[in-house]
C-alpha positions as CSV (number, residue, x, y, z in Angstrom):
1,M,140.2,56.2,141.6
2,Q,142.7,59.1,143.1
3,H,144.5,57.9,146.4
4,S,145.6,60.1,149.2
5,F,149.2,59.7,150.7
6,F,148.1,57.3,153.6
7,D,146.1,55.1,151.1
8,V,149.7,53.9,149.3
9,W,151.5,53.5,152.9
10,N,150.6,51.1,155.0
11,V,147.5,52.4,156.6
12,E,147.5,49.8,159.7
13,E,150.8,50.9,160.5
14,A,150.4,54.4,160.1
15,N,146.9,54.7,162.3
16,S,148.8,52.7,165.1
17,A,151.6,55.3,165.2
18,I,149.0,58.1,165.7
19,I,147.5,59.4,168.9
20,S,145.8,62.5,168.9
21,T,146.2,64.9,171.6
22,K,142.5,64.4,172.8
23,Q,143.4,60.9,173.6
24,K,146.8,61.5,175.0
25,K,145.0,63.3,178.0
26,S,143.2,60.3,179.4
27,K,146.4,57.7,178.7
28,K,150.0,58.0,180.8
29,V,152.9,57.1,178.4
30,N,155.3,55.4,180.4
31,N,157.8,53.7,177.6
32,V,157.6,53.1,173.8
33,Q,157.0,49.3,174.1
34,N,153.9,50.0,176.3
35,S,152.5,53.1,175.0
36,G,150.5,51.6,171.8
37,I,152.6,53.6,169.6
38,K,154.0,51.8,166.9
39,P,156.2,54.1,164.5
40,V,156.0,53.5,160.8
41,K,158.9,51.1,159.7
42,Q,161.8,52.9,158.5
43,E,162.5,50.0,156.1
44,K,158.9,50.6,154.5
45,A,159.9,54.4,154.3
46,I,163.2,54.0,152.5
47,E,161.9,51.7,150.1
48,Q,159.1,53.9,149.1
49,D,161.2,57.1,148.7
50,A,160.4,56.9,144.9
51,L,156.9,56.5,145.1
52,F,156.4,59.4,147.9
53,H,157.8,61.8,145.6
54,D,155.7,60.7,142.9
55,L,152.6,61.5,145.3
56,Q,154.2,64.7,146.5
57,E,152.7,67.2,144.1
58,N,155.2,69.9,145.0
59,T,158.7,67.9,145.7
60,S,160.9,68.0,143.0
61,K,161.9,65.2,140.7
62,I,165.5,65.1,142.1
63,I,166.7,61.8,143.6
64,P,167.3,62.9,147.3
65,P,171.1,62.4,148.7
66,K,171.7,59.0,150.5
67,K,174.2,60.1,152.8
68,Q,174.7,63.6,154.9
69,L,176.7,66.5,153.5
70,L,177.4,67.7,157.2
71,K,177.6,65.8,160.7
72,W,175.2,67.7,163.1
73,I,173.8,66.6,166.2
74,G,170.1,65.6,166.1
75,N,170.7,64.6,162.1
76,K,167.3,63.3,161.0
77,Q,169.4,61.5,157.9
78,R,168.1,58.0,159.0
79,F,164.5,58.6,159.6
80,A,163.6,61.6,157.6
81,S,161.7,59.2,155.4
82,E,159.6,58.2,158.4
83,I,158.6,61.9,159.5
84,I,158.1,62.7,156.0
85,A,155.3,60.0,155.9
86,Y,153.1,62.2,158.0
87,F,153.8,65.3,155.9
88,P,150.3,66.9,154.1
89,R,150.3,65.8,150.5
90,N,149.7,69.2,149.3
91,F,151.3,72.3,150.5
92,N,152.9,75.7,149.1
93,T,156.1,76.8,150.3
94,Y,158.2,74.5,152.8
95,F,160.0,76.2,155.6
96,E,162.7,74.9,157.6
97,P,163.7,77.3,160.4
98,F,166.1,75.3,162.2
99,L,168.1,74.0,159.2
100,G,171.1,72.0,161.1
101,S,172.2,69.3,158.3
102,G,169.1,69.9,156.6
103,A,168.1,66.0,156.3
104,V,164.5,66.6,156.1
105,W,164.9,69.2,153.2
106,G,167.4,66.8,151.4
107,K,164.8,63.7,151.6
108,L,161.8,65.8,150.7
109,S,163.4,67.9,148.1
110,P,160.2,70.5,147.7
111,Q,160.0,72.7,144.9
112,K,160.1,75.8,146.8
113,P,161.8,75.7,150.1
114,F,162.9,78.9,152.4
115,L,165.6,77.4,154.7
116,S,167.1,79.4,157.3
117,D,168.9,79.2,160.8
118,T,170.3,81.8,163.2
119,F,173.9,80.2,163.2
120,A,175.8,82.4,160.8
121,P,178.7,80.2,160.0
122,L,176.2,77.1,159.2
123,M,174.4,79.4,157.0
124,E,177.4,80.1,155.0
125,I,178.0,76.7,154.5
126,W,174.8,76.3,152.8
127,Q,174.8,79.6,150.8
128,T,178.2,78.6,149.6
129,L,177.0,75.4,148.4
130,Q,174.2,77.1,146.5
131,A,176.4,79.7,145.1
132,N,179.6,78.3,144.8
133,P,180.2,74.6,145.5
134,E,183.8,74.7,144.0
135,L,184.9,76.8,146.7
136,L,183.2,74.7,149.3
137,K,185.3,71.7,148.0
138,Q,188.3,73.9,148.3
139,W,187.6,74.7,152.0
140,Y,187.4,71.4,153.2
141,A,190.4,70.0,150.9
142,E,192.8,72.8,152.2
143,R,191.9,72.1,156.1
144,Y,192.3,68.3,155.3
145,E,195.7,69.0,154.1
146,I,196.6,70.7,157.3
147,M,195.3,67.7,159.3
148,S,197.1,65.2,157.3
149,Q,200.6,67.2,157.1
150,G,201.5,66.0,160.6
151,E,199.9,64.9,163.9
152,K,196.2,64.9,163.2
153,V,195.3,66.4,166.7
154,V,197.9,69.3,166.4
155,G,196.0,70.1,162.9
156,Y,192.6,69.7,164.1
157,E,193.0,72.0,167.1
158,K,194.7,74.8,164.9
159,I,191.6,74.5,162.5
160,K,189.4,75.1,165.5
161,A,191.5,77.4,167.1
162,A,190.9,79.7,163.7
163,Y,187.5,78.9,164.2
164,N,187.2,80.2,167.7
165,A,189.3,83.2,166.9
166,K,186.6,84.1,164.2
167,P,183.6,81.5,163.6
168,N,183.3,80.9,160.0
169,G,181.9,78.3,157.5
170,A,185.0,77.5,156.3
171,D,186.6,76.2,159.5
172,L,183.1,75.0,160.8
173,L,182.6,72.6,157.7
174,F,185.7,70.7,158.4
175,L,185.3,70.6,162.2
176,C,181.8,69.3,161.8
177,R,183.3,66.2,159.8
178,S,186.3,65.5,162.0
179,C,185.1,66.4,165.6
180,Y,184.4,63.3,168.2
181,G,181.3,61.9,167.4
182,G,180.1,64.6,164.9
183,V,179.1,66.5,168.2
184,V,179.5,70.4,167.8
185,R,179.6,71.9,171.2
186,F,179.7,75.3,172.1
187,R,180.4,77.2,175.3
188,Q,177.3,78.9,176.6
189,S,179.1,82.1,177.7
190,D,180.7,83.1,174.4
191,G,179.9,80.4,171.7
192,Y,183.5,78.6,172.0
193,M,183.8,75.4,170.4
194,S,185.0,72.8,172.5
195,T,184.7,69.3,171.3
196,P,188.1,67.1,170.5
197,C,189.1,65.6,167.6
198,G,187.5,62.6,166.7
199,I,189.4,59.1,166.6
200,H,187.9,58.4,162.9
201,K,190.2,59.6,159.8
202,P,187.9,62.6,158.0
203,M,186.6,61.6,154.7
204,P,188.8,62.3,151.5
205,P,188.2,65.5,149.8
206,I,187.5,63.5,146.6
207,N,184.3,61.8,148.7
208,F,183.5,65.1,150.1
209,A,183.3,66.7,146.6
210,A,180.8,64.2,145.4
211,R,178.4,64.5,148.2
212,V,178.8,68.5,147.6
213,D,177.8,67.8,144.0
214,Q,174.9,65.7,145.0
215,W,173.5,68.3,147.6
216,K,174.3,71.2,144.9
217,V,171.3,69.9,143.0
218,L,168.9,70.5,145.6
219,T,169.5,74.4,145.7
220,G,168.4,75.3,142.3
221,T,165.1,76.6,143.8
222,T,165.9,77.5,147.2
223,T,166.1,80.4,149.3
224,F,168.8,80.3,152.5
225,G,168.3,82.9,155.1
226,N,170.4,83.5,158.2
227,L,167.6,84.8,160.4
228,D,165.8,84.1,163.8
229,Y,163.2,81.4,163.7
230,T,160.3,83.9,164.5
231,K,160.8,85.8,161.2
232,A,161.1,82.9,159.3
233,M,158.0,81.8,160.5
234,D,156.1,84.8,160.2
235,M,156.8,84.7,156.5
236,A,154.6,81.5,156.3
237,R,151.3,82.1,154.8
238,E,148.0,79.7,154.6
239,G,148.9,76.4,152.9
240,D,152.5,76.3,153.7
241,L,154.1,73.7,155.4
242,I,156.8,74.4,158.4
243,Y,159.0,71.7,159.7
244,C,160.7,72.6,163.3
245,D,163.5,70.6,164.6
246,P,164.8,73.0,167.4
247,P,167.4,72.3,170.1
248,Y,166.1,69.8,172.4
249,S,165.8,70.8,176.1
250,F,166.6,67.4,177.7
251,S,169.7,66.8,175.7
252,Q,171.3,69.7,173.6
253,S,171.6,72.7,176.1
254,I,175.2,72.2,175.7
255,L,175.4,72.2,171.8
256,Y,173.1,75.3,171.1
257,G,173.8,77.0,174.7
258,A,175.2,79.9,172.6
259,Q,172.0,80.7,170.9
260,S,169.0,81.9,172.9
261,F,165.9,79.6,172.2
262,S,162.8,79.1,174.5
263,L,160.3,76.2,173.8
264,S,157.6,78.3,175.2
265,D,158.3,81.2,172.8
266,L,158.3,78.5,169.9
267,F,154.8,77.0,170.8
268,T,153.3,80.4,170.7
269,M,154.4,81.0,167.3
270,I,153.4,77.7,166.1
271,K,149.7,78.8,167.6
272,R,150.2,81.7,165.3
273,C,150.7,79.9,162.2
274,K,148.1,77.3,162.9
275,E,145.5,80.2,163.1
276,R,146.6,81.3,159.6
277,G,146.4,78.1,158.2
278,V,150.1,76.9,158.2
279,F,151.1,73.2,158.5
280,V,153.5,72.8,161.4
281,A,155.2,69.5,162.2
282,L,157.4,70.0,165.2
283,S,160.3,67.2,166.3
284,I,161.2,67.5,169.9
285,D,162.0,65.1,173.2
286,G,160.5,62.1,173.1
287,T,161.7,58.8,175.1
288,K,165.1,58.4,176.5
289,K,166.6,55.2,178.1
290,S,165.5,52.6,175.7
291,G,161.9,54.1,176.2
292,N,161.8,53.8,179.9
293,L,161.9,57.9,180.3
294,L,159.2,59.7,178.9
295,C,160.8,63.5,178.6
296,D,158.6,65.6,180.8
297,I,157.4,68.8,178.4
298,T,154.4,70.8,179.0
299,I,152.8,71.0,175.6
300,P,149.6,73.5,175.1
301,D,146.3,71.8,175.1
302,G,144.7,72.1,171.7
303,L,147.9,72.9,169.8
304,F,148.5,69.6,167.9
305,E,146.2,67.3,166.5
306,Q,148.6,64.1,166.5
307,E,151.7,62.8,168.1
308,I,154.1,60.1,166.9
309,L,157.0,58.5,168.5
310,V,159.7,58.0,166.0
311,N,162.6,55.7,166.7
312,C,165.7,57.4,166.5
313,G,168.3,54.4,167.4
314,R,171.3,55.1,169.6
315,S,171.8,58.5,171.0
316,M,174.5,60.3,169.2
317,L,175.2,62.7,172.1
318,K,175.2,59.7,174.7
319,R,177.6,58.1,172.4
320,F,180.0,61.2,173.1
321,Q,179.3,61.5,176.7
322,M,179.9,57.8,177.6
323,N,183.2,57.5,175.6
324,G,182.9,53.8,174.6
325,Q,180.6,52.7,177.0
326,T,177.6,50.4,176.2
327,M,174.7,52.0,174.6
328,E,171.8,49.3,175.0
329,Q,169.9,51.5,177.3
330,E,170.4,54.6,175.3
331,V,168.0,54.3,172.4
332,V,165.7,57.4,172.0
333,A,162.5,58.2,170.4
334,D,161.5,61.9,169.2
335,R,158.0,63.0,169.4
336,L,156.4,64.3,166.1
337,L,153.6,66.5,166.9
338,L,151.5,68.0,164.1
339,T,148.9,70.7,163.7
340,F,147.1,68.7,161.2
């Protein structure tokens, strides 16, 4: 007997986590605990990673990296398995037009991915990983040495000044791993990076080199592109899968202010993709303040077939903004919206 992907996962949990957009019209969601939405348990997802890769017909047999290469706000590393659990079993090319840290791509390890972002320094990092991983290791080691030679903050500010004078992947690579809270912020007017030095000690070069080797394996059949999300999404055809993880309007405007982005324009692109038979999954604002605030985002009627709340734990951005204060009331959940 052939089983579908949802036959293998805990069907009761998966079904309880799904709310159709039609049902949502008649049900006001006030908080996660009382909404009737029960996300698939993260532990279950992690335990079944190997099983998932056996079932997905167009994923590679590469073991996904367990840890992130880049620190990036909105990174989905800890709950990528939960997101992937809702992807269709069969799809052709995988697109991720807001690549960021690439956590979902890394966990899925699809056979034919097209990964892109409009942020040139970020894509320079990913393209260098694919073309010359030893150079990527060298970039990191050289800047680690600059920070280690004297006062840590002085070294960090020197690297940050070099980046702001001429934005580039080499400096951004080290800054994202050494800045405060891993929260890379850009000034809206000119793209100036403003995040101060982190209190932690950056990862030693030998450890970073090991992560480069782990992530390099994923890039063999990958195509990377530095282009606007609209152009990337226009490339998708029937049977392809697009995962969108755009800047969140309620929490990340200070992080991506240097890049123009319109949620309504994205919805228009998703509609066009759906009409072509493309599968689209979208992560977007869900709840804040431990579920007591539902982020009010207008979602076009009929665009999405399913909505899931994915528990993201403590807010990375809030941890930065609150400067050590208690985080008990800052648990957040993302919406995962599916056109299929």
